C-alpha angles and dihedrals in degrees: 000000000000114000114219104234122236093161130118090264154026091037128204115284119209115240092242090059093044088055091060089066087070092059107130112264123258130200109271091220093049129105088245090064094044089053090051094047091043095054093049098055096066090048091053089048089057091050091050097039092233145128090198123112114278120207132200112212123193091222147075117277090258091075094052089048088056089046089058096059093040094053105033112046132075095155121023138326123226105213115197112211125189101143147000099296100042086056090068095074092061090047090052092051090053093045090053096044093248115148110243144162127209123230099198131189132175117280110265092035126103128237104251128207096239090057090056093043092054091053098043093052089078091070092221097112130077100175134045123198121193136164114227097198114024104210095199094059108022093241124145112199117214099255090170090062093043089051090061090056092047091061087073090059109051093164093058113089112230112217121180128189105211093167098136098035111035109115088020100068134029113269111183095197099182096040090052093045095232113178092196129009117175141178141168112238096229093085125049093356086064094219133131114276122260105078134082129198124207135175114208128193129226087244089059092053090050090052092046090055089064096050114090103201109042095152127242108263089029099053110128092196094053090048089051093051091057097035089058086064093044090254139109126228093237131030109298126225093260099179092051091046091054088051091048093052091057094041092051089055089053093047092051090044089054088052123242095245089049091050094050090046092050092054091050091049094050090047091053093047091052096044091051091047096053093044092049090053094053100265113122120213112262096221126044105278091241089063099039117134118252092214103047136020121219112198131188114245090228093155094056098234118163099254091198090058091051090052091047091054091045089052091058086059096046102261137108134196128172134259119225117290122254111318089008093064109131089001091078139010132206132218117190122213102179141121117019098345112142129212090251093051091050092049091049092055094045090049089054091049089048091053094046093048088062089066102037119099116237132211110196089185089065 
């Protein structure tokens, strides 16, 4: 039995979009492919409110995160860490021999603009990496406020991982002055995994031109050379791109403002549900994600048992991540989830909770 996914990724994909994966293949150097690639880019620019170049990478988001630090730093990277996934940028810097410093806050807390300002005043950094929506904790950091601080530091590249929120929340890329914003499509885009989207500024290309070792598959300038011709340097993920073409049409037909509002509404519905059942929100409500809710397991239920019972009914949520396993649980409300589908899931959880033992000493 298929379990309908309410996890932080991959998200549920509608059957009509899955069917697009079976579109007959085309040559990736053909005009047919260039036409496909070329009609997707303006749609993505609308979703991201940008005139910047948008790239399609046949990879997970991890590769594009690594591409950022390989292309955009000649001095030192400031890596903001407030959870499991934001930590990866610092690890990538170390793995590539790129000087970096970690700005670390407690899990469940956001990265705040004054923290970044205090660090950047030293003048020793030329690149900032920050996660907008930390999947492990359900925290959304205030990128709009950080963007105001970044105006003071025009020589520092501003890189944002929007993996678990892009296409679920409004990201005004140009207004915020983002040099790179990236996301895998298997989350709020509600597409099959295997493709990453990134918008990249002209400033980023100028910086990349000064960096000697940008890698091969990760080279922004090589990607741009091909992207300008509606191509990719290496073989693109053609099935996923067919699916993306159709999904972007549906996203734009829904209306971007309607999509952002739906995600806010589902988030509020889920937050209210978990709190009313005795599970406090893990982050401060002000900084709660709009695409997934992370709740504290204050009643000491066995989260794995809750998920097992949900599975019997055709649904799946997520346990806490890493050290937060069984201490928290996460319910995603991203992508194409409707109000009725969210209510159906929450009704099942409500029913199961009546039978699960609790241990308030846990």
